[in-house]
C-alpha positions as CSV (number, residue, x, y, z in Angstrom):
1,X,-70.0,-32.3,24.4
2,X,-69.6,-34.4,21.3
3,X,-70.8,-33.0,18.0
4,X,-73.0,-35.5,16.2
5,X,-72.2,-35.2,12.5
6,X,-74.3,-37.7,10.6
7,X,-73.1,-36.9,7.1
8,X,-72.0,-39.1,4.2
9,X,-68.8,-37.0,4.0
10,X,-68.0,-37.7,7.6
11,X,-68.7,-41.4,7.2
12,X,-66.5,-41.6,4.2
13,X,-63.7,-39.9,6.0
14,X,-64.0,-42.2,9.0
15,X,-64.1,-45.3,6.7
16,X,-61.0,-44.1,4.9
17,X,-59.1,-43.6,8.2
18,X,-60.1,-47.1,9.4
19,X,-59.0,-48.7,6.1
20,X,-55.7,-46.8,6.4
21,X,-55.2,-48.1,10.0
22,X,-56.0,-51.7,8.9
23,X,-53.4,-51.4,6.1
24,X,-50.8,-50.1,8.5
25,X,-51.6,-52.9,10.9
26,X,-51.2,-55.6,8.3
27,X,-47.8,-54.1,7.1
28,X,-46.6,-54.0,10.7
29,X,-47.8,-57.6,11.3
30,X,-45.8,-58.8,8.2
31,X,-42.7,-57.2,9.7
32,X,-43.2,-58.5,13.2
33,X,-40.6,-61.2,13.4
34,X,-40.7,-61.3,17.2
35,X,-44.4,-61.9,17.8
36,X,-45.4,-58.6,19.5
37,X,-47.4,-59.3,22.6
38,X,-50.0,-56.7,21.9
39,X,-50.7,-57.6,18.3
40,X,-53.9,-59.5,19.3
41,X,-55.1,-56.6,21.4
42,X,-54.6,-54.3,18.4
43,X,-56.5,-56.7,16.1
44,X,-59.3,-56.8,18.6
45,X,-59.5,-53.0,18.9
46,X,-59.5,-52.7,15.1
47,X,-62.5,-55.1,15.0
48,X,-64.1,-52.9,17.7
49,X,-63.6,-49.9,15.5
50,X,-65.2,-51.7,12.6
51,X,-68.2,-52.4,14.7
52,X,-68.5,-48.8,15.8
53,X,-68.1,-47.6,12.3
54,X,-70.9,-49.9,11.2
55,X,-73.2,-48.5,13.9
56,X,-72.3,-45.0,12.9
57,X,-73.1,-45.8,9.3
58,X,-76.5,-46.9,10.3
59,X,-77.0,-43.7,12.2
60,X,-75.9,-41.7,9.1
61,X,-78.3,-43.5,6.8
62,X,-81.2,-43.1,9.3
63,X,-80.5,-39.4,9.8
64,X,-80.4,-39.0,6.0
65,X,-83.6,-40.8,5.6
66,X,-85.3,-38.7,8.2
67,X,-84.3,-35.5,6.3
68,X,-85.9,-36.6,3.1
C-alpha cells in the first residue's frame, strides 16, 4: 500500500530529485558522442516524471487547502 504524503516538504524533495535527474541527463547528453539509442526514451520518461510531479503538486496544494 502506498503512503500518500501530501506535504510541501515531500513535494520539495521530489522536485529537487527531478531537477537533479534532469541535470544529469543533460550532462550525459553532452558527452554522448555516439548517439545513444535510448536517449529519446529517457527524455520522454523525464517529461512523464515532470507531468506526474505537476499532478502531485496539485494534490499537495489541494490537501493543504482542505486542512485550512
